[in-house]
N, C-alpha and C positions, 0 to 999 in steps of 0.2 A: 420720563417728558423732559423732565431739568436734562437728565444724559446729552439729549439732541439739544436742545439748547446752546450748550455751551459748546457741541460739538463744532452748531453751526455755526457761529460764530468765529470759529477759528478757520475757515475756509476761507478766505478772501478770495479766492477763484473756483468755479467749477471745475473741480477736478474732472476727469471721465475714467468712470469706472465701466468695466463691463462685467459681464453675471452671467457665468455659464451651466445651465442645467437643461435635464429633458423635462425636471417639472414642474409645471407652467408652474408651480403653488411656490414651488419653493420659489422661485423667479421675481415673483409676482412681490415675496414676502422681505427680498432682499430689496426689490428697487424698491420698496414706499419707506423701506425705514431711508436706506442710505439718502433719498430725490428730500425726505423732510430733515435729514441733516444736511444740506447744503450741495451734496452733491449732486453730475450730471450722470445719471445713468443709464447705457444701451445694453441690448440684454441677444443673446443666442441659446436657439436648443438646442445647441449641439458641439461640436469641433470644428468641422467642419466651417458652419455656419461662423465660428466667434472666427477663423482663421480671415475669412472674407473682409470681419468687418475691423477687424484689427492693419488690414493692409486697404483698407477706405478711407480710414482715419486714426487719427491721436488717440492713444486710449495710456492713459495712468500706473491703471491698477485691476486686475485681469483677477474673478473669485470666480473659481470652478469646483464645480465638481466632481468627485471622485469617480467612480462610479455613471458610464453613459453608455450606451449603444453605443455600437460599433467602435469608438474608438474613444476609447478613455482620457478624464482630467491629468492624467501623469503624459500625454501624448502632447498636450496643449500645453502644460509645463516645459516640456523640452522645445515644441517650438517658441515659444517666447523667447527662450531665453539665447538660443541660435538666434532669432532675425530681429530682434528688439531691445535698445541696448535701451533704451527709456521707457521701459514697464516694466511694472514690477507685479508680483502674483502671489494670491493668495488660497491655498486651498479646502475646500469643504466638504464631510463628507457624513455619513451616517453608518461607516462603518472604520471607525477609527480602530486603529492599533499603531503600537510603540515605530515597530516596524513602516509601515506605513507612512506614518511624522516619516521617520527619517532617510527613506525613499524619497517624499517630496522632498525633504529640505535639499536631501543632495544635488536632485535635479532642476534646484532652484529657486524653490516657491518658497516667500518670506515667511506666513504664517499658515498656521495650521491648525482650523477650528471645525469640532466633531460634533456633529448635529445631534442633539437640537441645541441650539445655540442662544446666550441670551441677546437682548436690541444691545445691551453693555458691553458686553463679547465682541458682537460686531464693529459695533463703532472702535473699540481699543486698539482691536487688530490690524483696523483698515487705516487706522491715525497712525500710527505704531510701520504701518506698507510705506504709508505716501508719505511718512515724516524722514523717511531713511532715503525715499526716491529725493526729495527733493532735497537734501544733502547733499547724493551723488550728483546734483544739477549743480549747484554751488561748485562742489569743488572740481568740475568738471568746467564747469565758464573760468573758473579761474586759473587752470590746467590750458586747456585752450577757449581764448575768448571767440566771441560769432567776430568773424573780419567787417569791416564797414565794406560796404561797398565801394568795391574801386573807382576813381574820377575816371567819369568818360560812361561809367557801364548805366544799363538802365533794366531794372526788374528782380525781384523778388523768387521766383519760381524754384524749384527743388533742383532743377537743371542747374540753375546759373548758381545756387548757396553752394552747391559743387563746387561751379570752378572758383568762387571767389574762399574759398575756402583751400584751394590748392595753390590759387597763385601767394594766399597768405607763407604756404608752406617753406613754396618757393623762393620769395622770395630772401629769405631766411638765409639758401642756401647758396654756395655757391658753385650746385652740380650744373649741368647740362639742362638743359627745359625739350623735349620732342611736343612743341603743339597743333597736334592734329586735328584737322575741322576743313566743311565743304567751305569751298569761296561765299565773304561773303559775313562771314558766324563771328570774323571780329579778333583774327589768331595775332593781330600786331597789336591791335589796343590791349590784347593778355597779355604779350610781352613789355608795354608801356608801362602796363601795371606790372609785373615784376621786378622791372629796373626800376620806378620811381616811391616802392615799397623796398628796396632793398635800400644795406650800408652802401651802398653805388650810387644813391642819390643822386647824388650831388657831380658826375661824372659825366664825359659822355654819352645818350644811349645813340650807336649807329645800324640806323633800319637799310640793306642793300635786299635787292629782290635780283637773285639770284639768275630768275630769265629772263632778264629784262635786260640784260648785258649779254653783250656777243660774246662766244665762248671763248674770241686770241685773245680779247681785251680784260675777260675775268679776273684771272691769274696777277697781273699788274693793277688791276682797281684796288681787288683784293689787301695784297702785299706791298702792295709799291713796286717804282723800278729805279733806279738810276739813270743818268742822265749816257743816252747812247744805244743804252739795253737794248731798239727798236728801232725803224725807224720812226719820225714822227717824235720821238723822247725825246727834245730839248732840252731839259731841263730833270733834274731828281727830285719825285717825287710821293713821299709819304701815302699809303694806301691804307684800305676802309678798319686791317687792324691797328695798325698805328695812331688815325683822329682815337681810336675808339681805348685807346692807352687808358686801364682802370678802371675803365666805365663796362661796357656792352655789347652786345653788336649782333645784333639781329639775320638771323638768315632766312629770309623768308623761300619758296618754292623753290626748298634746299635740295627736292627732288629732281631739279631741273638742271644740276651739277653731272659734267662728266666726269666718267670713271677716271682719269688722268688727274681732275682737279676736286678728286673726291679723295686719293692716295696725298695730295696739299694741305689739303686740310682736315686728315686726320691727323698726319703729324703737327701741327699745331695746335690739334686737343690736344696729343699724348707728350710732348713737348715744352707746351709751354712757347714757343720758337717762331717765329717768320724769318723768310730770306728773300731777299725779293729780288725782281728781275731784274739777271742782268748778271749778279756779285755771288760767291758763297758764302760771303760774312752770312751769319745767321745772327737776328740780337730777338732778347728777349719780350712777350710782351704778356701785360695781368690783362687780359679780356677776359668777361664771360660771356661766355657761347647760348641764346635762344636759337632754339632757328624751328623753321612749319613748312609745313606740307595740308595740300590738299589727297596727296593719293596715299591708298595705302600701301609705303616702305616695306614690309616685312615682306609684301605679295613679290615687290622691284627687289629685292634680294633672291626671295626661291628664284625669280626669273635671270639672276644674274645682272642684271642694272643698274644694280646698286650696291658696294657693299657693305658683308657684313660685320667689320668689323668699326665700319663708323656707326653705323647705325646704333648697338648698341653703345655705343663713345655719346653720340646722339640724344641717347634714348634714356638716360638714367633718369629722370623723372618724365614720365609722361602725362599731358593734360590734353585730353580731348574733349573742344566747345561741339555742344546739339547746336543740332539747328534749329529754324526760327520756325518750322511746323512743330517741334517738339517742348517750343515753352510757349505755348497754346494760352498760360495766364503773364504772358507776358507781352504778345502781341497789344493790345489796345494800349498799356503803358506807353508804348515805343510810338505810335500813333500821335496819342497824346502830346507825347516829349517834339515829338520831328511835328506838327503839325503849326505847333506853342511857337518853335524856334525858325520856324520858316515866315511863318504870320509876320512876327517881330524886325525877320529881316527884308522882307519883302516893304513898313508899315503901312498892315491894313489889319483885319480882328483876325482872333483866330477863329475860322469856320470848325463850324458844327455838322458831324457824319451823321447821320442819318441809323439809324438802327436795321436798315436791312444791309445797309454799306459796309455799316462795322460789323456785320455778321459774314458780310462776302469777304472783307478782307481778312478778318481772324482764321476762315475756311479755305484760305486758297493754302494753296500747297508750299509759296515761297520758292522756286530755286533758286534766288537767288539770296534768301536769308536776309538779313540785318540790311547788307548795302540798296537790297534790290528793293525792299519797305520803304526805305526813308529816299530813294528816287523817288518814287512810286507816289508820295507824301507831295516833296518836294512839286513835285506838277502840276498833283492837282491845288496847293493850295497859289499857285503862282495861275495856273490857267483858266483856275473854277470861279464865275466871276458874282457868284450869290453865298453868301454866308455861308448858306446849306450845300454839304456836298452829298449826292446822294447815289443812288445803286447806276442813272446813267452819265451820270462824271466819270464812272472808274473806266480804267481803258479795258478794251473790246474782251482781250484776251484771259481777264476776270469776270466778267458778262455771260460768258461763253461757257467758261472751266467746266461749270460745274452740271452743263447738259453734254457736254462732249466727253469728259471725265469714264462717265456710266458706258458710254457704247463700247461694244466689246466686239463687232463685228466688223473693225474696219483695217484695210490692211499695214502689217506693220512699217511699212515707207512713207507710210502715213500720216501712223501718229508720229514718228520720227522726224517727221518733214514741220510739224505743225507744234515740236515741241520746243526747236531749233529757233521759227519764227518768232514764241509766245520768250525766249531768253534773250536775244536780241530785241525785243522789243523794251526786254525789262532795263535794259542795261541803254538805252537811246540809240540803238545798233552800234556797239562798241562792237565793233569783231573780238577786238584782243580778252575783253572782259566776259562775252561770250562765249569763248572758247574755255577759257577759265573754271567757268562755270558746269560747262558739257560736258567739259576733261579730253580735251579734245587740242591738238596745232591746228593756226591758223590754215596753214595748208591744207588738212582734213576738210577745215569750218571751209571753208572755201570752195571744195571741191562738192561738200553736198547741197551749199549754195546753188 
């Protein structure tokens, strides 16, 4: 009894232990003893159930029996070691041998107990395994500190945590970064976070929309031109690369560059020098390049519409942003943040959303991602008279979406037309934005309309 109390006092937080055994009696003994010692214990009757549990919640320590039907505990040890860095493993068996212990240790088990064992032996082995895990976590946190949420970002889902870590790593590098993701996922926000977290933070950050500059002007805008270089060049003017010297240039929609312009950009990345339009004289520039696209550049390379050598130059560090529909845990946080911001801006009380309205907003597929959500919340805050936003206040495309999306007996043209109208409504009729979200050009969009 004394042993149990001392161990209970040593557990500041309830570590979660997964006990795996095909024997209900053995599971109950382990569960009861460890629970009395202050640990949280979940159980599984076999390896398949254990693997499912490991995928569903965070487990600190797995205690597994060796001999079980179908799949052995050794296979579970192997699975944990190959898939979970932050989980320790302990083996228990009624068939203890030196060879078995050696093999279990080789597979990655921290402790090896033979049945029958005393309460003291169980607690001591568990404490040793968890103490080692605690030490490893401290060492890991010192080596790679968990990055704070970059300025401007909202959300703490697993998908966004991976983005924050990637931003922190990219900020400490000089390598080019290719940021990919659907329209509205925040690619420029990520680029700014990388720049302002880097040693170049005090230098300029220049954002360039490659798809928004006419092809015949893009070169002079990027690299500058001298007086008289072309009709209308009445003075020598620096380009974006000269302006960004010492800092960062962000090339958004880099997939929209022509092949000829891609060659010129490749030279800048290779030689770190530019040539102004109208002269053959080159000049060195110290600029870090970040690029972004909502298209599949690898597929474009395969089709010959994007240079393979430029793709590999840009894709040194690849950072992919998750769409909002994969950030279910963040949607409510974004709604809260945006509604507070727009209510303050409008000089009114922050509205409250009904449970049904929140549920519909959470389940909506958000083709325009965070930008669309922001637009919708802004409109709701401004246009809703009541302080409570309910289902009838939501855009009609959302209220009808849950009914329409289950119908599979409609022709493709009807589904396409409905989707185009929904996207247009989500961006207040902005055809340029709608075309970006749909992945088509304005000319194609006009034809479809």
